[in-house]
C-alpha positions in Angstrom: 10.5 -62.7 30.0 7.4 -60.4 29.7 9.2 -57.7 31.7 12.2 -57.8 29.4 10.1 -57.6 26.2 8.2 -54.6 27.7 11.4 -52.8 28.4 12.7 -53.4 24.9 9.4 -52.0 23.5 9.6 -48.8 25.6 13.2 -48.2 24.7 12.4 -48.6 21.0 9.6 -46.0 21.2 11.8 -43.5 23.1 14.5 -43.9 20.4 12.0 -43.5 17.6 10.3 -40.4 19.0 13.1 -37.8 18.4 13.5 -39.1 14.8 9.8 -38.6 14.0 9.8 -35.1 15.5 12.9 -34.1 13.6 11.4 -35.4 10.4 8.2 -33.4 10.7 9.8 -30.1 11.5 10.7 -29.0 8.0 7.0 -29.5 6.9 5.8 -26.8 9.3 8.3 -24.1 8.1 6.8 -22.2 5.2 8.6 -19.3 3.8 6.6 -16.0 4.1 6.6 -14.0 0.9 8.2 -10.5 1.1 6.2 -7.4 0.6 7.9 -6.9 -2.7 6.9 -10.4 -3.9 3.3 -9.8 -2.8 3.3 -6.5 -4.6 4.5 -8.1 -7.8 2.0 -10.9 -7.5 -1.0 -8.7 -6.9 0.0 -6.2 -9.7 0.5 -9.2 -12.1 -3.0 -10.5 -11.3 -4.7 -7.1 -11.8 -2.8 -6.3 -15.0 -3.7 -9.8 -16.4 -7.4 -8.9 -16.1 -8.8 -7.7 -19.4 -11.0 -5.1 -17.6 -9.0 -3.9 -14.7 -5.8 -3.3 -16.7 -7.5 -0.4 -18.4 -7.7 1.6 -15.1 -5.1 3.2 -12.9 -4.9 1.0 -9.8 -1.9 1.5 -7.5 -0.8 -1.4 -5.3 1.2 -1.0 -2.1 2.1 -3.7 0.4 3.2 -3.1 4.0 3.9 -6.0 6.3 1.6 -8.2 4.4 -1.2 -5.6 4.2 -2.2 -4.7 0.6 -3.6 -1.2 -0.1 -5.4 -0.5 -3.4 -5.9 3.1 -4.5 -7.2 4.6 -7.8 -10.4 4.9 -9.7 -12.7 2.2 -11.3 -16.1 2.7 -12.9 -18.2 0.1 -11.0 -18.5 -1.6 -7.6 -18.0 -4.9 -9.3 -14.6 -3.8 -10.6 -13.6 -2.6 -7.1 -14.7 -6.0 -5.6 -12.8 -7.9 -8.3 -9.6 -6.0 -7.7 -9.9 -6.7 -4.0 -10.5 -10.3 -4.7 -7.5 -10.6 -7.0 -5.3 -9.0 -4.3 -5.9 -11.8 -1.8 -3.0 -13.9 -2.7 -1.2 -16.3 -0.4 0.7 -14.4 2.3 -1.6 -11.3 2.3 -3.0 -10.8 5.7 -5.5 -8.0 4.8 -6.6 -5.9 1.8 -7.5 -2.2 2.3 -9.7 -1.4 -0.7 -9.4 2.4 -1.1 -10.6 2.4 -4.8 -13.0 5.1 -5.7 -15.9 4.2 -7.9 -16.8 6.9 -10.4 -18.2 7.0 -14.0 -15.2 9.2 -14.8 -13.1 6.0 -15.0 -15.1 4.7 -18.0 -13.9 4.6 -21.6 -10.4 4.6 -23.0 -9.0 6.9 -20.3 -9.0 4.4 -17.5 -7.0 6.8 -15.3 -7.6 8.3 -11.9 -9.0 11.8 -11.9 -7.1 13.9 -9.4 -9.1 16.6 -7.6 -7.7 19.8 -6.3 -8.7 21.2 -2.9 -11.7 23.1 -4.3 -13.0 20.1 -6.2 -11.8 21.1 -9.7 -10.3 18.5 -11.9 -6.6 18.6 -12.5 -6.7 15.7 -15.0 -9.1 14.9 -17.7 -9.8 13.8 -21.3 -10.2 15.6 -24.6 -13.8 16.5 -25.2 -15.8 14.9 -28.1 -15.4 17.9 -30.4 -11.7 18.2 -29.7 -12.1 21.5 -27.8 -10.9 22.1 -24.3 -8.2 19.5 -24.4 -6.7 18.8 -21.0 -3.3 17.3 -20.9 -3.0 14.4 -18.4 -0.5 14.9 -15.7 2.0 12.0 -15.9 3.5 10.2 -12.9 6.6 12.3 -13.3 4.7 15.6 -13.9 5.8 19.1 -13.2 5.1 21.1 -10.1 3.8 24.7 -10.1 7.4 25.9 -9.9 8.4 23.7 -12.9 10.2 21.0 -10.9 9.7 17.3 -11.8 7.5 15.6 -9.3 9.3 12.4 -8.4 8.8 10.2 -5.3 12.0 11.7 -3.9 10.7 15.2 -4.5 7.5 14.4 -2.7 9.3 12.9 0.3 11.5 16.0 0.6 8.4 18.4 0.3 6.5 16.4 3.0 9.5 16.6 5.4 9.7 20.4 4.8 6.0 20.8 5.6 6.7 19.3 9.1 9.5 21.8 9.9 8.3 24.6 12.1 5.0 22.9 13.0 4.5 23.3 16.8 2.3 20.2 17.0 5.1 18.1 15.4 8.2 19.5 17.0 8.7 16.5 19.3 7.6 13.9 16.8 9.7 11.3 15.1 8.1 10.7 11.6 9.5 8.7 8.8 8.2 9.5 5.3 8.3 6.9 2.5 6.9 7.6 -1.0 6.1 4.9 -3.7 4.3 5.7 -6.9 3.2 9.0 -5.4 1.6 7.2 -2.4 3.0 8.6 0.9 3.4 6.3 3.9 3.9 7.9 7.3 5.5 5.9 10.2 6.8 6.8 13.6 5.6 8.6 16.7 3.7 11.8 17.4 2.7 13.3 20.7 -1.1 13.6 20.2 -4.0 12.7 18.0 -4.0 16.4 16.9 -0.4 16.0 15.8 -1.2 12.9 13.9 -4.1 14.6 12.1 -1.8 17.6 11.3 0.9 15.3 9.8 -1.5 13.5 7.5 -3.1 16.8 6.5 0.2 18.4 5.7 1.3 15.4 3.6 -1.9 15.5 1.6 -1.2 19.2 0.7 2.0 18.4 -1.2 1.7 18.4 -5.0 1.6 15.0 -6.7 0.5 13.1 -3.6 -2.2 10.6 -4.6 -3.0 9.3 -1.1 -1.5 9.2 2.4 -1.2 5.9 4.3 -1.1 6.6 8.1 0.9 4.2 10.2 1.7 6.8 12.9 1.4 6.0 16.6 0.6 8.4 19.5 3.1 8.3 22.4 6.4 9.5 23.7 9.3 9.7 21.2 11.4 6.6 21.1 14.9 7.0 22.6 
């Protein structure tokens, strides 16, 4: 009789095990937010902050990695923005915010620098003289063309044409809010540096995110 009862108990356990495993499976499957969802959540949190919403902070998300660019007046503001960017689903935050007193006051906008260090953007002076018109997101190039994300992408591609260091490279250019992201393969570190440098030379580019890899071109 004891042997029979033991067999019944073992059989009951074996029957119950698959049911328990099957029931637990849905609890472990958590939907991963998309980059677009993360972008919207981070921007919403930053724009909801009474202080940070005054400043020009650009948010980009690539494979769960958030990159912050722009200008803020204090280290505390920079740290706060990075903290607000750490929402569920974000794997890392690249805080590329520049801290400068030029971001204070009502302007709250990034001051773009030319190659020689001169300001391209600015504010009206106290006495009203020397008014500098702020360049908008969709500003004009030196040739009078509207600087859109598509225009920037086209110009970056054209900069790569004829470059000996880049002739065997496979580079994808993506522009979002005037932030250029480079992906693909180059043949050397020198080629990688050249690609980034050339992209930065294009009018309207705020920053360049380098996701290039060094190695043979993919078939």
